C-alpha positions in Angstrom: -63.2 -17.5 1.0 -60.4 -19.4 2.7 -58.7 -19.7 -0.7 -58.6 -15.9 -1.0 -57.2 -15.6 2.5 -54.5 -18.2 1.7 -53.6 -16.3 -1.4 -53.5 -13.0 0.5 -51.3 -14.6 3.2 -49.0 -16.0 0.6 -48.7 -12.6 -1.1 -47.9 -11.0 2.3 -45.3 -13.6 3.0 -43.8 -13.1 -0.4 -43.7 -9.4 0.2 -42.1 -9.7 3.6 -39.5 -12.2 2.2 -38.7 -9.8 -0.6 -38.2 -6.9 1.9 -36.1 -9.1 4.2 -34.0 -10.2 1.2 -33.5 -6.5 0.1 -32.4 -5.7 3.7 -29.9 -8.6 3.7 -28.5 -7.5 0.3 -28.1 -3.9 1.6 -26.3 -5.2 4.7 -24.0 -7.4 2.6 -23.2 -4.5 0.3 -22.2 -2.4 3.3 -20.0 -5.1 4.6 -18.3 -5.7 1.2 -17.8 -2.0 0.8 -16.1 -1.8 4.2 -13.9 -4.8 3.5 -12.8 -3.3 0.2 -12.0 0.1 1.9 -9.9 -1.7 4.5 -8.1 -3.7 1.9 -7.4 -0.6 -0.1 -6.1 1.2 2.9 -3.9 -1.8 3.8 -2.6 -2.0 0.2 -1.8 1.7 0.1 0.0 1.4 3.4 2.0 -1.6 2.2 3.0 0.3 -1.0 3.9 3.4 1.0 6.0 1.3 3.4 7.8 -0.4 0.5 8.5 2.9 -1.2 9.8 4.4 2.0 12.2 1.4 2.5 13.3 1.6 -1.1 14.1 5.3 -0.7 16.0 4.7 2.5 18.0 1.9 0.9 18.6 4.0 -2.2 19.7 6.9 0.0 22.0 4.7 1.9 23.6 3.3 -1.3 23.9 6.9 -2.7 25.6 8.0 0.5 28.0 5.1 0.5 28.8 5.6 -3.1 29.4 9.3 -2.5 31.7 8.6 0.4 33.6 6.0 -1.6 34.1 8.5 -4.5 35.1 11.2 -2.1 37.6 9.0 -0.3 39.0 7.7 -3.6 39.5 11.2 -5.0 41.0 12.4 -1.7 43.4 9.5 -1.7 44.4 10.2 -5.4 45.0 13.9 -4.6 46.9 13.1 -1.5 49.2 10.6 -3.4 49.6 13.1 -6.2 50.7 15.9 -3.8 53.0 13.5 -2.0 54.5 12.4 -5.3 55.0 16.0 -6.4 56.5 16.8 -3.1 59.0 14.0 -3.5 59.8 15.2 -7.0 60.6 18.7 -5.7 63.1 17.4 -3.2 
């Protein structure tokens, strides 16, 4: 009789151990999912920040290039007009 009770107790322990293990696995899955979500958000933010900085830098370079071209063309036209003015005198 005690052998049967021992077997029953062992089966009960095995069942409780299995349930506890399933609960631990479930908790770990939740933690991993949360960590992955945070990593994804952080990565997306880093990429967004990098793109924003690249756009700002590109905009600055484009503005500087545009100003340089405008100044150069303006100087060429000014010198041409001055040269034509001197030729007409």
